[in-house]
C-alpha positions in Angstrom: 26.6 2.1 3.3 24.5 -0.9 2.5 23.0 -0.9 6.0 21.8 2.7 5.4 20.3 1.8 2.0 18.5 -1.2 3.6 17.2 1.0 6.4 16.1 3.6 3.9 14.3 1.0 1.9 12.5 -0.3 5.0 11.4 3.2 5.9 10.2 3.7 2.3 8.1 0.6 2.6 6.4 2.1 5.7 5.8 5.4 3.9 4.4 3.5 0.9 1.9 1.7 3.3 0.8 5.1 4.6 0.6 6.5 1.0 -1.6 3.6 0.0 -4.0 4.3 2.9 -3.9 8.0 2.0 -4.5 7.3 -1.7 -7.6 5.2 -0.9 -8.9 7.8 1.6 -8.5 10.5 -1.0 -10.3 8.4 -3.6 -13.1 7.8 -1.1 -13.6 11.5 -0.4 -13.7 12.3 -4.2 -15.9 9.3 -5.2 -19.3 11.1 -5.1 -20.9 14.5 -4.6 -23.0 12.9 -1.8 -21.3 13.8 1.4 -22.5 10.7 3.3 -21.0 8.4 0.6 -17.8 10.5 0.7 -17.6 10.1 4.4 -18.3 6.3 4.4 -15.9 5.7 1.5 -13.2 8.1 2.6 -13.0 6.5 6.1 -14.2 3.0 5.3 -11.9 2.1 2.4 -8.7 2.8 4.2 -10.0 1.1 7.3 -10.7 -2.1 5.2 -7.2 -1.9 3.7 -5.6 -1.4 7.2 -7.4 -4.4 8.6 -6.3 -6.5 5.7 -2.7 -5.4 6.1 -2.8 -6.1 9.8 -4.3 -9.5 9.3 -2.0 -10.7 6.5 1.1 -8.6 6.1 2.0 -6.3 9.1 5.6 -6.1 10.0 6.7 -8.2 7.0 4.5 -10.9 8.3 6.0 -11.0 11.7 3.2 -9.0 13.3 0.4 -10.3 11.1 -2.4 -12.4 12.6 -2.3 -14.8 9.6 1.1 -14.2 8.0 1.4 -14.8 4.3 4.7 -16.0 2.8 6.2 -16.6 -0.6 4.1 -16.2 -3.7 0.9 -15.7 -1.8 2.5 -12.7 0.1 3.7 -11.3 -3.3 0.2 -11.6 -4.8 -1.4 -10.0 -1.7 1.1 -7.1 -1.8 0.6 -6.5 -5.5 -3.2 -6.5 -5.0 -3.0 -4.3 -2.0 -0.7 -1.7 -3.4 -2.3 -2.0 -6.8 -5.7 -1.1 -5.4 -4.1 2.0 -3.9 -2.6 2.9 -7.3 -6.0 2.3 -9.0 -7.7 4.5 -6.4 -5.1 7.2 -7.0 -5.7 7.0 -10.8 -9.4 7.1 -10.3 -9.2 10.2 -8.0 -6.5 12.1 -10.0 -4.7 11.2 -13.2 -2.5 8.4 -14.5 0.9 10.0 -13.6 0.7 10.0 -9.8 -0.6 6.4 -9.9 2.3 5.3 -12.2 4.8 7.0 -9.9 3.3 5.3 -6.8 3.3 1.9 -8.5 6.8 2.4 -9.8 8.2 3.4 -6.4 6.5 0.3 -4.9 8.0 -1.9 -7.6 11.5 -0.7 -7.0 11.0 -1.1 -3.3 9.7 -4.6 -3.7 12.6 -5.6 -5.9 15.2 -4.2 -3.5 13.4 -6.0 -0.6 13.7 -9.3 -2.5 17.4 -8.7 -3.3 18.2 -7.7 0.3 16.0 -10.4 1.9 13.8 -7.8 3.6 10.6 -9.5 2.8 
């Protein structure tokens, strides 16, 4: 039973990563009435986040080019997912942003408890 919960939590982390990219892309496409700016922000912002994730945090740090560990990893994750929550708040309302941030916080605590970091 615990193995299933750990696997579900790991899958949730993956979907949170995708949700973060989607949130930033949605924000980018709603940031301005100018369609060029929408295009650049809607594609550029998630691309920047994806590059940062690949460089510093991919695969729990195992697949990252410059893997972060410990408190530095925690600060990076909070900033990364926090930027997605802020983008979601900016593009929509507070409720979806709080739900996203809350799910991330629960996932992070469970990853710490189960040594999935």
